PDB file of N, CA, C, O and CB in Angstrom:
ATOM      1  N   MET A   1      76.643  50.654 103.115  1.00  0.00           N
ATOM      2  CA  MET A   1      77.951  50.421 104.010  1.00  0.00           C
ATOM      3  C   MET A   1      78.604  49.534 103.572  1.00  0.00           C
ATOM      4  O   MET A   1      77.984  48.521 103.250  1.00  0.00           O
ATOM      5  CB  MET A   1      77.819  50.093 105.343  1.00  0.00           C
ATOM      6  N   ASN A   2      79.877  49.553 103.412  1.00  0.00           N
ATOM      7  CA  ASN A   2      80.890  49.416 102.517  1.00  0.00           C
ATOM      8  C   ASN A   2      81.615  47.746 103.108  1.00  0.00           C
ATOM      9  O   ASN A   2      82.559  47.733 103.898  1.00  0.00           O
ATOM     10  CB  ASN A   2      81.993  50.968 102.619  1.00  0.00           C
ATOM     11  N   LEU A   3      80.987  46.470 102.572  1.00  0.00           N
ATOM     12  CA  LEU A   3      81.722  45.395 103.103  1.00  0.00           C
ATOM     13  C   LEU A   3      82.187  44.463 102.817  1.00  0.00           C
ATOM     14  O   LEU A   3      82.146  43.301 103.221  1.00  0.00           O
ATOM     15  CB  LEU A   3      81.420  45.021 103.668  1.00  0.00           C
ATOM     16  N   LYS A   4      83.085  45.429 101.423  1.00  0.00           N
ATOM     17  CA  LYS A   4      84.617  44.958 101.508  1.00  0.00           C
ATOM     18  C   LYS A   4      85.678  44.978 102.386  1.00  0.00           C
ATOM     19  O   LYS A   4      86.134  45.976 102.945  1.00  0.00           O
ATOM     20  CB  LYS A   4      85.156  45.411 100.773  1.00  0.00           C
ATOM     21  N   ASN A   5      86.266  43.197 102.543  1.00  0.00           N
ATOM     22  CA  ASN A   5      87.150  42.974 103.506  1.00  0.00           C
ATOM     23  C   ASN A   5      86.654  42.937 104.908  1.00  0.00           C
ATOM     24  O   ASN A   5      87.454  42.834 105.838  1.00  0.00           O
ATOM     25  CB  ASN A   5      88.083  43.867 103.379  1.00  0.00           C
ATOM     26  N   ARG A   6      85.061  43.036 105.149  1.00  0.00           N
ATOM     27  CA  ARG A   6      84.143  42.454 106.203  1.00  0.00           C
ATOM     28  C   ARG A   6      84.204  41.240 106.462  1.00  0.00           C
ATOM     29  O   ARG A   6      84.383  40.463 105.524  1.00  0.00           O
ATOM     30  CB  ARG A   6      82.931  42.605 105.992  1.00  0.00           C
ATOM     31  N   TRP A   7      84.076  40.759 107.748  1.00  0.00           N
ATOM     32  CA  TRP A   7      83.695  39.334 108.167  1.00  0.00           C
ATOM     33  C   TRP A   7      82.086  39.380 107.901  1.00  0.00           C
ATOM     34  O   TRP A   7      81.532  40.474 108.010  1.00  0.00           O
ATOM     35  CB  TRP A   7      84.139  38.952 109.896  1.00  0.00           C
ATOM     36  N   VAL A   8      81.343  38.269 107.566  1.00  0.00           N
ATOM     37  CA  VAL A   8      80.255  38.512 107.557  1.00  0.00           C
ATOM     38  C   VAL A   8      79.490  37.066 107.898  1.00  0.00           C
ATOM     39  O   VAL A   8      80.216  36.072 107.909  1.00  0.00           O
ATOM     40  CB  VAL A   8      80.010  39.211 106.342  1.00  0.00           C
ATOM     41  N   HIS A   9      77.903  36.870 108.210  1.00  0.00           N
ATOM     42  CA  HIS A   9      77.327  35.770 108.641  1.00  0.00           C
ATOM     43  C   HIS A   9      76.329  35.103 107.354  1.00  0.00           C
ATOM     44  O   HIS A   9      76.075  35.977 106.526  1.00  0.00           O
ATOM     45  CB  HIS A   9      76.547  36.189 109.998  1.00  0.00           C
ATOM     46  N   PHE A  10      75.829  34.002 107.079  1.00  0.00           N
ATOM     47  CA  PHE A  10      75.367  33.902 106.391  1.00  0.00           C
ATOM     48  C   PHE A  10      75.050  32.299 106.461  1.00  0.00           C
ATOM     49  O   PHE A  10      75.799  31.466 106.971  1.00  0.00           O
ATOM     50  CB  PHE A  10      75.923  34.565 105.548  1.00  0.00           C
ATOM     51  N   ARG A  11      73.823  32.044 105.863  1.00  0.00           N
ATOM     52  CA  ARG A  11      73.379  30.319 105.981  1.00  0.00           C
ATOM     53  C   ARG A  11      74.323  29.763 104.686  1.00  0.00           C
ATOM     54  O   ARG A  11      74.797  30.512 103.831  1.00  0.00           O
ATOM     55  CB  ARG A  11      71.277  29.910 105.655  1.00  0.00           C
ATOM     56  N   ILE A  12      74.441  28.753 104.711  1.00  0.00           N
ATOM     57  CA  ILE A  12      75.392  27.483 103.647  1.00  0.00           C
ATOM     58  C   ILE A  12      74.048  27.345 102.555  1.00  0.00           C
ATOM     59  O   ILE A  12      74.421  27.079 101.412  1.00  0.00           O
ATOM     60  CB  ILE A  12      75.935  25.399 104.704  1.00  0.00           C
ATOM     61  N   ARG A  13      72.553  27.483 102.720  1.00  0.00           N
ATOM     62  CA  ARG A  13      71.651  27.141 101.939  1.00  0.00           C
ATOM     63  C   ARG A  13      71.613  28.714 100.959  1.00  0.00           C
ATOM     64  O   ARG A  13      71.085  28.706  99.847  1.00  0.00           O
ATOM     65  CB  ARG A  13      70.248  26.593 102.860  1.00  0.00           C
ATOM     66  N   ASP A  14      72.178  29.882 101.488  1.00  0.00           N
ATOM     67  CA  ASP A  14      72.017  30.889 100.532  1.00  0.00           C
ATOM     68  C   ASP A  14      73.344  31.415  99.840  1.00  0.00           C
ATOM     69  O   ASP A  14      73.668  32.575  99.584  1.00  0.00           O
ATOM     70  CB  ASP A  14      71.322  31.981 101.191  1.00  0.00           C
ATOM     71  N   VAL A  15      74.167  29.960  99.562  1.00  0.00           N
ATOM     72  CA  VAL A  15      74.811  30.512  98.368  1.00  0.00           C
ATOM     73  C   VAL A  15      74.771  30.090  97.337  1.00  0.00           C
ATOM     74  O   VAL A  15      74.444  28.937  97.053  1.00  0.00           O
ATOM     75  CB  VAL A  15      75.824  30.637  98.393  1.00  0.00           C
ATOM     76  N   TYR A  16      75.223  31.284  96.294  1.00  0.00           N
ATOM     77  CA  TYR A  16      75.044  31.367  95.722  1.00  0.00           C
ATOM     78  C   TYR A  16      75.304  30.299  94.264  1.00  0.00           C
ATOM     79  O   TYR A  16      74.512  30.065  93.352  1.00  0.00           O
ATOM     80  CB  TYR A  16      75.228  32.231  96.087  1.00  0.00           C
ATOM     81  N   ILE A  17      76.352  29.920  94.415  1.00  0.00           N
ATOM     82  CA  ILE A  17      78.243  29.636  93.483  1.00  0.00           C
ATOM     83  C   ILE A  17      78.888  29.667  94.716  1.00  0.00           C
ATOM     84  O   ILE A  17      78.875  30.467  95.651  1.00  0.00           O
ATOM     85  CB  ILE A  17      79.156  31.167  92.145  1.00  0.00           C
ATOM     86  N   PRO A  18      79.731  28.095  94.399  1.00  0.00           N
ATOM     87  CA  PRO A  18      79.201  26.832  93.643  1.00  0.00           C
ATOM     88  C   PRO A  18      77.534  26.434  94.853  1.00  0.00           C
ATOM     89  O   PRO A  18      77.171  27.197  95.748  1.00  0.00           O
ATOM     90  CB  PRO A  18      80.866  25.221  93.665  1.00  0.00           C
ATOM     91  N   SER A  19      77.056  25.529  94.609  1.00  0.00           N
ATOM     92  CA  SER A  19      75.832  25.140  95.458  1.00  0.00           C
ATOM     93  C   SER A  19      76.852  24.518  96.428  1.00  0.00           C
ATOM     94  O   SER A  19      77.931  23.925  96.440  1.00  0.00           O
ATOM     95  CB  SER A  19      74.498  24.059  94.740  1.00  0.00           C
ATOM     96  N   PRO A  20      75.708  25.085  97.385  1.00  0.00           N
ATOM     97  CA  PRO A  20      75.313  24.218  98.891  1.00  0.00           C
ATOM     98  C   PRO A  20      76.190  23.590  98.981  1.00  0.00           C
ATOM     99  O   PRO A  20      77.230  23.863  99.581  1.00  0.00           O
ATOM    100  CB  PRO A  20      74.108  23.275  99.110  1.00  0.00           C
ATOM    101  N   GLN A  21      75.755  21.984  98.005  1.00  0.00           N
ATOM    102  CA  GLN A  21      75.951  20.801  98.353  1.00  0.00           C
ATOM    103  C   GLN A  21      77.772  20.684  97.890  1.00  0.00           C
ATOM    104  O   GLN A  21      78.679  19.956  98.293  1.00  0.00           O
ATOM    105  CB  GLN A  21      74.735  19.770  97.560  1.00  0.00           C
ATOM    106  N   GLU A  22      77.692  21.985  96.682  1.00  0.00           N
ATOM    107  CA  GLU A  22      79.798  21.265  96.536  1.00  0.00           C
ATOM    108  C   GLU A  22      80.227  22.075  97.853  1.00  0.00           C
ATOM    109  O   GLU A  22      80.943  21.431  98.620  1.00  0.00           O
ATOM    110  CB  GLU A  22      81.246  22.072  94.567  1.00  0.00           C
ATOM    111  N   LEU A  23      79.910  23.362  98.229  1.00  0.00           N
ATOM    112  CA  LEU A  23      80.162  23.915  99.435  1.00  0.00           C
ATOM    113  C   LEU A  23      80.459  22.665 100.594  1.00  0.00           C
ATOM    114  O   LEU A  23      81.590  22.287 100.901  1.00  0.00           O
ATOM    115  CB  LEU A  23      78.891  24.867  99.772  1.00  0.00           C
ATOM    116  N   LEU A  24      79.780  22.375 100.894  1.00  0.00           N
ATOM    117  CA  LEU A  24      79.515  21.061 101.729  1.00  0.00           C
ATOM    118  C   LEU A  24      80.184  19.925 102.110  1.00  0.00           C
ATOM    119  O   LEU A  24      80.441  19.328 103.155  1.00  0.00           O
ATOM    120  CB  LEU A  24      78.743  20.544 101.310  1.00  0.00           C
ATOM    121  N   ASP A  25      80.462  19.773 100.483  1.00  0.00           N
ATOM    122  CA  ASP A  25      81.618  18.174  99.887  1.00  0.00           C
ATOM    123  C   ASP A  25      83.044  18.589 100.195  1.00  0.00           C
ATOM    124  O   ASP A  25      83.988  17.934 100.636  1.00  0.00           O
ATOM    125  CB  ASP A  25      81.647  17.744  97.774  1.00  0.00           C
ATOM    126  N   GLY A  26      82.905  20.203  99.744  1.00  0.00           N
ATOM    127  CA  GLY A  26      84.201  20.974 100.059  1.00  0.00           C
ATOM    128  C   GLY A  26      84.789  20.718 101.194  1.00  0.00           C
ATOM    129  O   GLY A  26      85.794  20.072 101.494  1.00  0.00           O
ATOM    130  N   LEU A  27      83.785  21.498 101.958  1.00  0.00           N
ATOM    131  CA  LEU A  27      84.451  21.643 103.423  1.00  0.00           C
ATOM    132  C   LEU A  27      84.316  20.369 104.504  1.00  0.00           C
ATOM    133  O   LEU A  27      84.966  20.413 105.549  1.00  0.00           O
ATOM    134  CB  LEU A  27      83.724  22.948 104.153  1.00  0.00           C
ATOM    135  N   TYR A  28      83.234  18.959 104.134  1.00  0.00           N
ATOM    136  CA  TYR A  28      83.142  18.741 105.002  1.00  0.00           C
ATOM    137  C   TYR A  28      83.040  16.992 104.896  1.00  0.00           C
ATOM    138  O   TYR A  28      82.893  16.123 105.756  1.00  0.00           O
ATOM    139  CB  TYR A  28      82.248  19.620 105.472  1.00  0.00           C
ATOM    140  N   GLY A  29      83.225  16.945 103.108  1.00  0.00           N
ATOM    141  CA  GLY A  29      83.604  15.980 102.924  1.00  0.00           C
ATOM    142  C   GLY A  29      84.191  14.873 103.151  1.00  0.00           C
ATOM    143  O   GLY A  29      83.580  13.849 102.846  1.00  0.00           O
ATOM    144  N   GLU A  30      85.080  14.802 103.547  1.00  0.00           N
ATOM    145  CA  GLU A  30      85.607  13.713 104.349  1.00  0.00           C
ATOM    146  C   GLU A  30      85.720  13.235 105.927  1.00  0.00           C
ATOM    147  O   GLU A  30      86.465  12.418 106.467  1.00  0.00           O
ATOM    148  CB  GLU A  30      86.623  13.786 104.027  1.00  0.00           C
ATOM    149  N   GLN A  31      84.718  14.044 106.418  1.00  0.00           N
ATOM    150  CA  GLN A  31      84.688  14.119 107.915  1.00  0.00           C
ATOM    151  C   GLN A  31      83.739  12.513 108.529  1.00  0.00           C
ATOM    152  O   GLN A  31      82.780  12.149 107.848  1.00  0.00           O
ATOM    153  CB  GLN A  31      83.756  15.846 108.365  1.00  0.00           C
ATOM    154  N   ILE A  32      83.979  12.007 109.315  1.00  0.00           N
ATOM    155  CA  ILE A  32      83.116  10.617 109.596  1.00  0.00           C
ATOM    156  C   ILE A  32      82.275  10.959 110.674  1.00  0.00           C
ATOM    157  O   ILE A  32      82.369  11.411 111.815  1.00  0.00           O
ATOM    158  CB  ILE A  32      84.011   9.238 110.025  1.00  0.00           C
ATOM    159  N   LEU A  33      81.345  10.539 109.815  1.00  0.00           N
ATOM    160  CA  LEU A  33      80.092  10.297 110.876  1.00  0.00           C
ATOM    161  C   LEU A  33      79.632   9.549 111.526  1.00  0.00           C
ATOM    162  O   LEU A  33      80.085   8.574 110.927  1.00  0.00           O
ATOM    163  CB  LEU A  33      79.257  10.373 110.647  1.00  0.00           C
ATOM    164  N   GLN A  34      78.698   8.851 112.826  1.00  0.00           N
ATOM    165  CA  GLN A  34      78.954   8.056 113.433  1.00  0.00           C
ATOM    166  C   GLN A  34      77.267   7.603 113.887  1.00  0.00           C
ATOM    167  O   GLN A  34      76.708   8.610 114.323  1.00  0.00           O
ATOM    168  CB  GLN A  34      80.060   8.514 114.382  1.00  0.00           C
ATOM    169  N   GLY A  35      76.497   6.590 113.896  1.00  0.00           N
ATOM    170  CA  GLY A  35      75.371   6.595 113.999  1.00  0.00           C
ATOM    171  C   GLY A  35      74.787   5.200 114.214  1.00  0.00           C
ATOM    172  O   GLY A  35      75.374   4.123 114.110  1.00  0.00           O
ATOM    173  N   ARG A  36      73.018   5.531 114.659  1.00  0.00           N
ATOM    174  CA  ARG A  36      72.803   4.124 114.935  1.00  0.00           C
ATOM    175  C   ARG A  36      71.803   3.354 113.662  1.00  0.00           C
ATOM    176  O   ARG A  36      70.920   4.024 113.126  1.00  0.00           O
ATOM    177  CB  ARG A  36      72.053   4.061 116.504  1.00  0.00           C
ATOM    178  N   VAL A  37      72.000   2.164 113.330  1.00  0.00           N
ATOM    179  CA  VAL A  37      71.587   1.748 112.321  1.00  0.00           C
ATOM    180  C   VAL A  37      70.004   1.532 112.688  1.00  0.00           C
ATOM    181  O   VAL A  37      69.721   0.538 113.356  1.00  0.00           O
ATOM    182  CB  VAL A  37      72.424   0.609 111.880  1.00  0.00           C
ATOM    183  N   MET A  38      69.304   2.130 112.413  1.00  0.00           N
ATOM    184  CA  MET A  38      68.015   1.515 112.187  1.00  0.00           C
ATOM    185  C   MET A  38      66.970   0.590 111.408  1.00  0.00           C
ATOM    186  O   MET A  38      65.852   0.271 111.811  1.00  0.00           O
ATOM    187  CB  MET A  38      67.689   2.113 112.160  1.00  0.00           C
ATOM    188  N   ASP A  39      67.671   0.175 110.020  1.00  0.00           N
ATOM    189  CA  ASP A  39      66.835  -0.677 109.284  1.00  0.00           C
ATOM    190  C   ASP A  39      68.183  -1.153 108.015  1.00  0.00           C
ATOM    191  O   ASP A  39      69.280  -0.597 108.078  1.00  0.00           O
ATOM    192  CB  ASP A  39      65.205   0.292 108.650  1.00  0.00           C
ATOM    193  N   LEU A  40      67.961  -1.940 107.219  1.00  0.00           N
ATOM    194  CA  LEU A  40      68.856  -2.878 106.211  1.00  0.00           C
ATOM    195  C   LEU A  40      68.122  -2.718 105.295  1.00  0.00           C
ATOM    196  O   LEU A  40      66.943  -2.991 105.520  1.00  0.00           O
ATOM    197  CB  LEU A  40      69.166  -4.406 106.451  1.00  0.00           C
ATOM    198  N   SER A  41      68.362  -2.388 104.372  1.00  0.00           N
ATOM    199  CA  SER A  41      67.585  -3.026 102.441  1.00  0.00           C
ATOM    200  C   SER A  41      67.593  -4.416 102.543  1.00  0.00           C
ATOM    201  O   SER A  41      68.426  -4.943 103.281  1.00  0.00           O
ATOM    202  CB  SER A  41      68.742  -2.673 100.656  1.00  0.00           C
ATOM    203  N   ASP A  42      66.832  -5.060 101.946  1.00  0.00           N
ATOM    204  CA  ASP A  42      66.949  -6.096 101.825  1.00  0.00           C
ATOM    205  C   ASP A  42      67.364  -6.769 100.274  1.00  0.00           C
ATOM    206  O   ASP A  42      66.628  -7.711  99.980  1.00  0.00           O
ATOM    207  CB  ASP A  42      65.903  -6.396 102.389  1.00  0.00           C
ATOM    208  N   ASN A  43      68.327  -6.469  99.333  1.00  0.00           N
ATOM    209  CA  ASN A  43      68.211  -6.536  98.019  1.00  0.00           C
ATOM    210  C   ASN A  43      69.092  -7.816  97.680  1.00  0.00           C
ATOM    211  O   ASN A  43      69.193  -8.260  96.536  1.00  0.00           O
ATOM    212  CB  ASN A  43      68.635  -5.185  97.334  1.00  0.00           C
ATOM    213  N   GLY A  44      69.778  -8.413  98.898  1.00  0.00           N
ATOM    214  CA  GLY A  44      70.461  -9.935  98.248  1.00  0.00           C
ATOM    215  C   GLY A  44      72.141 -10.068  98.264  1.00  0.00           C
ATOM    216  O   GLY A  44      72.975 -10.679  98.932  1.00  0.00           O
ATOM    217  N   SER A  45      72.137  -8.826  96.757  1.00  0.00           N
ATOM    218  CA  SER A  45      73.808  -8.917  96.853  1.00  0.00           C
ATOM    219  C   SER A  45      74.711  -7.916  97.992  1.00  0.00           C
ATOM    220  O   SER A  45      74.230  -6.813  98.250  1.00  0.00           O
ATOM    221  CB  SER A  45      74.384  -8.451  95.269  1.00  0.00           C
ATOM    222  N   PRO A  46      75.723  -8.234  98.507  1.00  0.00           N
ATOM    223  CA  PRO A  46      76.341  -7.789  99.396  1.00  0.00           C
ATOM    224  C   PRO A  46      76.656  -5.910  98.680  1.00  0.00           C
ATOM    225  O   PRO A  46      76.605  -4.904  99.387  1.00  0.00           O
ATOM    226  CB  PRO A  46      77.682  -8.973  99.693  1.00  0.00           C
ATOM    227  N   ASP A  47      76.884  -5.919  97.548  1.00  0.00           N
ATOM    228  CA  ASP A  47      77.276  -4.532  96.985  1.00  0.00           C
ATOM    229  C   ASP A  47      76.020  -3.358  96.815  1.00  0.00           C
ATOM    230  O   ASP A  47      76.083  -2.145  96.619  1.00  0.00           O
ATOM    231  CB  ASP A  47      77.931  -4.830  95.474  1.00  0.00           C
ATOM    232  N   GLU A  48      74.893  -4.260  96.978  1.00  0.00           N
ATOM    233  CA  GLU A  48      73.123  -3.133  96.954  1.00  0.00           C
ATOM    234  C   GLU A  48      72.880  -2.821  98.034  1.00  0.00           C
ATOM    235  O   GLU A  48      72.075  -1.922  98.275  1.00  0.00           O
ATOM    236  CB  GLU A  48      71.534  -3.778  96.519  1.00  0.00           C
ATOM    237  N   VAL A  49      73.569  -3.543  99.036  1.00  0.00           N
ATOM    238  CA  VAL A  49      72.741  -3.194 100.955  1.00  0.00           C
ATOM    239  C   VAL A  49      72.814  -2.063 100.778  1.00  0.00           C
ATOM    240  O   VAL A  49      73.697  -1.488 100.142  1.00  0.00           O
ATOM    241  CB  VAL A  49      73.531  -3.604 102.702  1.00  0.00           C
ATOM    242  N   PHE A  50      71.703  -1.490 101.428  1.00  0.00           N
ATOM    243  CA  PHE A  50      72.314  -0.109 102.240  1.00  0.00           C
ATOM    244  C   PHE A  50      71.471  -0.418 103.945  1.00  0.00           C
ATOM    245  O   PHE A  50      70.788  -1.316 104.438  1.00  0.00           O
ATOM    246  CB  PHE A  50      71.600   1.849 101.210  1.00  0.00           C
ATOM    247  N   VAL A  51      72.087   1.081 104.437  1.00  0.00           N
ATOM    248  CA  VAL A  51      71.905   0.631 105.840  1.00  0.00           C
ATOM    249  C   VAL A  51      71.322   2.011 105.774  1.00  0.00           C
ATOM    250  O   VAL A  51      71.788   2.845 104.997  1.00  0.00           O
ATOM    251  CB  VAL A  51      73.228   0.112 106.972  1.00  0.00           C
ATOM    252  N   VAL A  52      69.917   2.376 106.882  1.00  0.00           N
ATOM    253  CA  VAL A  52      69.206   3.796 107.640  1.00  0.00           C
ATOM    254  C   VAL A  52      69.707   4.140 108.753  1.00  0.00           C
ATOM    255  O   VAL A  52      69.307   3.609 109.789  1.00  0.00           O
ATOM    256  CB  VAL A  52      67.762   3.733 108.026  1.00  0.00           C
ATOM    257  N   VAL A  53      70.916   5.328 108.766  1.00  0.00           N
ATOM    258  CA  VAL A  53      71.366   5.315 109.841  1.00  0.00           C
ATOM    259  C   VAL A  53      70.477   6.727 110.771  1.00  0.00           C
ATOM    260  O   VAL A  53      69.806   7.531 110.123  1.00  0.00           O
ATOM    261  CB  VAL A  53      72.993   5.346 109.586  1.00  0.00           C
ATOM    262  N   GLU A  54      70.571   6.815 111.904  1.00  0.00           N
ATOM    263  CA  GLU A  54      69.947   7.903 112.648  1.00  0.00           C
ATOM    264  C   GLU A  54      71.110   8.726 113.417  1.00  0.00           C
ATOM    265  O   GLU A  54      71.478   8.431 114.555  1.00  0.00           O
ATOM    266  CB  GLU A  54      68.832   7.294 113.691  1.00  0.00           C
ATOM    267  N   VAL A  55      71.554   9.616 112.783  1.00  0.00           N
ATOM    268  CA  VAL A  55      72.482  10.418 113.274  1.00  0.00           C
ATOM    269  C   VAL A  55      72.229  11.690 114.130  1.00  0.00           C
ATOM    270  O   VAL A  55      71.707  12.717 113.695  1.00  0.00           O
ATOM    271  CB  VAL A  55      73.109  10.720 112.284  1.00  0.00           C
ATOM    272  N   ASP A  56      72.513  11.563 114.957  1.00  0.00           N
ATOM    273  CA  ASP A  56      72.711  12.596 115.997  1.00  0.00           C
ATOM    274  C   ASP A  56      72.648  14.472 115.393  1.00  0.00           C
ATOM    275  O   ASP A  56      73.685  15.063 115.090  1.00  0.00           O
ATOM    276  CB  ASP A  56      74.358  12.136 116.661  1.00  0.00           C
ATOM    277  N   GLY A  57      71.777  14.888 115.350  1.00  0.00           N
ATOM    278  CA  GLY A  57      71.846  16.421 115.220  1.00  0.00           C
ATOM    279  C   GLY A  57      71.240  16.616 113.711  1.00  0.00           C
ATOM    280  O   GLY A  57      70.875  17.703 113.262  1.00  0.00           O
ATOM    281  N   ALA A  58      71.189  15.120 112.868  1.00  0.00           N
ATOM    282  CA  ALA A  58      70.372  15.453 111.287  1.00  0.00           C
ATOM    283  C   ALA A  58      68.804  15.054 111.587  1.00  0.00           C
ATOM    284  O   ALA A  58      68.290  14.079 112.135  1.00  0.00           O
ATOM    285  CB  ALA A  58      71.066  14.270 109.732  1.00  0.00           C
ATOM    286  N   ALA A  59      68.188  16.451 110.878  1.00  0.00           N
ATOM    287  CA  ALA A  59      66.766  15.868 110.898  1.00  0.00           C
ATOM    288  C   ALA A  59      66.247  14.635 110.644  1.00  0.00           C
ATOM    289  O   ALA A  59      65.307  14.103 111.235  1.00  0.00           O
ATOM    290  CB  ALA A  59      66.138  16.420 110.201  1.00  0.00           C
ATOM    291  N   ASN A  60      67.068  14.084 109.502  1.00  0.00           N
ATOM    292  CA  ASN A  60      66.347  13.167 108.894  1.00  0.00           C
ATOM    293  C   ASN A  60      67.475  11.564 108.701  1.00  0.00           C
ATOM    294  O   ASN A  60      68.500  11.518 108.021  1.00  0.00           O
ATOM    295  CB  ASN A  60      65.792  13.993 107.377  1.00  0.00           C
ATOM    296  N   PRO A  61      66.974  10.597 109.386  1.00  0.00           N
ATOM    297  CA  PRO A  61      68.380   9.577 108.798  1.00  0.00           C
ATOM    298  C   PRO A  61      68.789   9.793 108.130  1.00  0.00           C
ATOM    299  O   PRO A  61      68.269  10.738 107.538  1.00  0.00           O
ATOM    300  CB  PRO A  61      68.487   8.474 108.406  1.00  0.00           C
ATOM    301  N   VAL A  62      70.034   9.247 107.521  1.00  0.00           N
ATOM    302  CA  VAL A  62      70.591   8.987 105.876  1.00  0.00           C
ATOM    303  C   VAL A  62      70.612   7.432 105.674  1.00  0.00           C
ATOM    304  O   VAL A  62      70.086   6.668 106.483  1.00  0.00           O
ATOM    305  CB  VAL A  62      72.355   9.634 105.552  1.00  0.00           C
ATOM    306  N   ILE A  63      71.128   7.100 104.766  1.00  0.00           N
ATOM    307  CA  ILE A  63      70.843   6.132 103.778  1.00  0.00           C
ATOM    308  C   ILE A  63      72.390   6.110 102.852  1.00  0.00           C
ATOM    309  O   ILE A  63      72.612   6.821 101.872  1.00  0.00           O
ATOM    310  CB  ILE A  63      69.334   6.638 102.840  1.00  0.00           C
ATOM    311  N   VAL A  64      73.375   5.078 103.472  1.00  0.00           N
ATOM    312  CA  VAL A  64      74.463   4.654 103.210  1.00  0.00           C
ATOM    313  C   VAL A  64      74.296   3.452 102.097  1.00  0.00           C
ATOM    314  O   VAL A  64      73.231   2.843 102.002  1.00  0.00           O
ATOM    315  CB  VAL A  64      75.079   4.333 104.465  1.00  0.00           C
ATOM    316  N   PRO A  65      75.389   3.168 101.294  1.00  0.00           N
ATOM    317  CA  PRO A  65      75.817   1.477 101.166  1.00  0.00           C
ATOM    318  C   PRO A  65      76.386   1.427 102.318  1.00  0.00           C
ATOM    319  O   PRO A  65      77.037   2.294 102.900  1.00  0.00           O
ATOM    320  CB  PRO A  65      76.891   0.874  99.924  1.00  0.00           C
ATOM    321  N   ALA A  66      75.970  -0.198 102.794  1.00  0.00           N
ATOM    322  CA  ALA A  66      76.823  -0.880 102.986  1.00  0.00           C
ATOM    323  C   ALA A  66      77.991  -1.155 103.396  1.00  0.00           C
ATOM    324  O   ALA A  66      78.595  -1.196 104.468  1.00  0.00           O
ATOM    325  CB  ALA A  66      76.809  -1.045 102.547  1.00  0.00           C
ATOM    326  N   LYS A  67      78.198  -1.352 102.224  1.00  0.00           N
ATOM    327  CA  LYS A  67      80.153  -1.914 101.395  1.00  0.00           C
ATOM    328  C   LYS A  67      80.973  -0.484 102.047  1.00  0.00           C
ATOM    329  O   LYS A  67      82.200  -0.563 102.114  1.00  0.00           O
ATOM    330  CB  LYS A  67      80.343  -1.868  98.674  1.00  0.00           C
ATOM    331  N   ASN A  68      80.224   0.956 102.575  1.00  0.00           N
ATOM    332  CA  ASN A  68      81.019   2.290 102.615  1.00  0.00           C
ATOM    333  C   ASN A  68      80.971   1.995 104.221  1.00  0.00           C
ATOM    334  O   ASN A  68      81.465   3.063 104.582  1.00  0.00           O
ATOM    335  CB  ASN A  68      80.240   3.952 101.868  1.00  0.00           C
ATOM    336  N   ILE A  69      80.786   1.475 105.115  1.00  0.00           N
ATOM    337  CA  ILE A  69      80.868   1.174 106.687  1.00  0.00           C
ATOM    338  C   ILE A  69      82.062   0.867 107.038  1.00  0.00           C
ATOM    339  O   ILE A  69      82.733  -0.129 106.767  1.00  0.00           O
ATOM    340  CB  ILE A  69      80.049   0.093 107.196  1.00  0.00           C
ATOM    341  N   LEU A  70      82.308   1.825 107.691  1.00  0.00           N
ATOM    342  CA  LEU A  70      84.107   1.819 108.317  1.00  0.00           C
ATOM    343  C   LEU A  70      84.338   0.970 109.368  1.00  0.00           C
ATOM    344  O   LEU A  70      85.389   0.381 109.618  1.00  0.00           O
ATOM    345  CB  LEU A  70      84.698   3.292 108.996  1.00  0.00           C
ATOM    346  N   GLY A  71      83.262   0.934 109.993  1.00  0.00           N
ATOM    347  CA  GLY A  71      83.642   0.365 111.263  1.00  0.00           C
ATOM    348  C   GLY A  71      81.985   0.113 112.240  1.00  0.00           C
ATOM    349  O   GLY A  71      80.897   0.689 112.280  1.00  0.00           O
ATOM    350  N   VAL A  72      82.463  -0.783 112.745  1.00  0.00           N
ATOM    351  CA  VAL A  72      80.893  -0.901 113.995  1.00  0.00           C
ATOM    352  C   VAL A  72      81.391  -0.600 115.374  1.00  0.00           C
ATOM    353  O   VAL A  72      82.557  -0.910 115.617  1.00  0.00           O
ATOM    354  CB  VAL A  72      80.047  -2.754 114.202  1.00  0.00           C
ATOM    355  N   ILE A  73      80.782  -0.125 116.165  1.00  0.00           N
ATOM    356  CA  ILE A  73      81.113   0.175 117.665  1.00  0.00           C
ATOM    357  C   ILE A  73      80.516  -0.662 118.421  1.00  0.00           C
ATOM    358  O   ILE A  73      80.650  -0.595 119.643  1.00  0.00           O
ATOM    359  CB  ILE A  73      80.760   1.464 118.166  1.00  0.00           C
TER     360      ILE A  73
END
């Protein structure tokens, strides 16, 4: 089968170069996500507090530095 100039489907995790992480960063790194805060770390300094956020569609909660939260709904 000649694949040149054909459209194909594949999983992001199967990309060899660049790494899947680099690919996702390039495609979606600037998109804004929204989720429900489940917990906060207790490190004292405002610059060191992290937020555990449940995001719809994500298999696991994500952890984000609190100082990077863009807004609260």
